[in-house]
N, C-alpha and C positions, 0 to 999 in steps of 0.2 A: 208389458215390458218395453221400456223406452230404448232408443238406439244406443245410448251409452252403455247400458247394462248388457245389451246383446253383444256389443263389440268386446266388452271385457270377457264375457263368457266364451266367445269365439277365440279370443286370444289365449285364454287358459286352456281350452281344449286343444288348440294348435300346439302349444308348448308341451302339453302332456303327450300328445302323439309323437312329437319330435323326440322327447326323452325316451319313450318306449322304443321307437325305431332305432335310436342310437344304442340302447341296451341290447336289442336283438342283434344288431350288426356286430357289436363287440363280441357277443357270445358266439355268433356264427364264425367269426375269425378264429376264436379259441378252439372251436371244435374242428375246423379244417386243419389247423396246425397240429392238433393231436392226432388226427387221422393220417396225416402225412408221416408222422413219426412211427407209425406201426409197420411200415414197409421196411424190410431189411435192405441194406445198401446194394446187395447183389441183384435184387429184382428191379426192373425198370418201373418208374412211377407211371401211373395212368396219365394219359395226355389230358391236358386241360387248357383252356384259353390263356391262363396265366403263364403257362410254359411256352407259349408261342405256337402251339400245335394248331393245325386247321382241321 
């Protein structure tokens, strides 16, 4: 396998991993938004780093 073919293969693998990571991150955001909607407004939300809690 010459260098050009190896570079192309590495580029294809890199792009595939980037697309999968993006899909997982989008799915993770959707799940966290759904979970925050399950708490009634009268109960306090659990503290998280996004809310500025330490």
